[in-house]
C-alpha positions as CSV (number, residue, x, y, z in Angstrom):
1,M,149.3,-229.6,49.8
2,A,148.8,-225.9,49.2
3,N,151.5,-223.6,47.9
4,I,152.4,-220.2,49.3
5,D,150.5,-218.2,46.6
6,E,147.3,-220.2,47.2
7,V,147.5,-219.7,51.0
8,R,148.2,-216.0,50.6
9,E,145.2,-215.5,48.4
10,A,142.9,-217.6,50.7
11,A,143.9,-215.6,53.7
12,A,143.6,-212.2,52.0
13,E,140.1,-213.0,50.6
14,F,138.9,-214.3,54.0
15,L,140.1,-211.1,55.8
16,K,138.4,-208.9,53.1
17,R,135.1,-210.6,53.8
18,A,135.5,-210.9,57.6
19,L,136.4,-207.2,58.0
20,N,134.3,-205.9,55.2
21,V,137.3,-204.0,53.6
22,K,138.2,-203.7,49.9
23,E,142.0,-203.8,50.1
24,V,144.5,-205.8,52.2
25,R,148.2,-206.4,51.7
26,V,150.0,-209.6,52.6
27,I,153.3,-208.6,54.3
28,G,154.5,-211.9,55.6
29,A,154.0,-215.6,55.3
30,A,155.6,-218.5,57.1
31,K,154.9,-222.2,57.3
32,V,155.1,-223.6,60.8
33,N,154.7,-227.4,60.9
34,S,151.5,-228.0,58.9
35,Q,150.1,-224.6,59.3
36,W,150.7,-221.3,57.6
37,D,150.9,-218.0,59.5
38,I,150.1,-215.1,57.2
39,E,150.5,-211.4,58.2
40,I,148.2,-209.0,56.5
41,E,148.2,-205.2,56.7
42,V,144.7,-203.6,56.7
43,Y,143.7,-199.9,56.9
44,E,140.4,-199.6,58.8
45,E,138.3,-196.7,59.8
46,N,139.4,-195.3,63.2
47,S,137.2,-197.2,65.7
48,F,137.2,-194.5,68.4
49,L,136.1,-191.7,66.1
50,K,133.5,-194.1,64.5
51,S,132.1,-194.9,68.0
52,L,131.6,-191.2,68.5
53,G,129.6,-190.9,65.3
54,L,132.1,-188.4,63.8
55,P,132.6,-188.4,60.1
56,T,136.3,-188.9,59.4
57,K,138.8,-190.1,56.8
58,V,141.2,-191.1,59.6
59,Q,142.3,-194.7,59.2
60,D,144.2,-197.0,61.5
61,R,146.9,-199.3,60.1
62,N,146.3,-202.7,61.7
63,I,148.2,-206.0,61.2
64,Y,146.4,-209.3,61.4
65,T,147.7,-212.8,61.7
66,V,145.7,-215.4,59.8
67,K,146.4,-219.1,60.4
68,V,145.6,-221.3,57.4
69,N,145.9,-225.1,57.1
70,D,147.1,-227.0,54.1
71,S,143.5,-227.5,53.0
72,L,143.2,-223.7,52.6
73,E,140.9,-223.4,55.6
74,V,141.3,-220.4,57.9
75,E,141.7,-221.8,61.4
76,S,142.0,-218.4,63.2
77,Y,142.7,-214.7,62.8
78,E,143.7,-212.1,65.2
79,R,144.7,-208.4,65.2
80,Q,148.3,-208.1,66.5
81,G,148.6,-206.2,69.7
82,H,145.0,-207.2,70.6
83,T,144.5,-209.6,73.5
84,L,141.5,-212.0,73.4
85,V,139.7,-212.3,76.7
86,T,137.8,-215.5,77.4
87,R,135.6,-216.1,80.4
């Protein structure tokens, strides 16, 4: 069974790779049944300005929830306030 430090590290490293960012900050962790919910703060380039092709140093502060099992496998991740649409 994984401890909280191992889970935090696994979630942070996964999100760095998935989002192609250098820094993330774990701001919360909770074990719910046999799964960990990790909240991570990420500063990302402003997507609207980026889509316009404008050079900017403006960054958005986004919070992601990463779900990790006891085997340190990431089961899902999602930006808070973002709704997934499936068809």
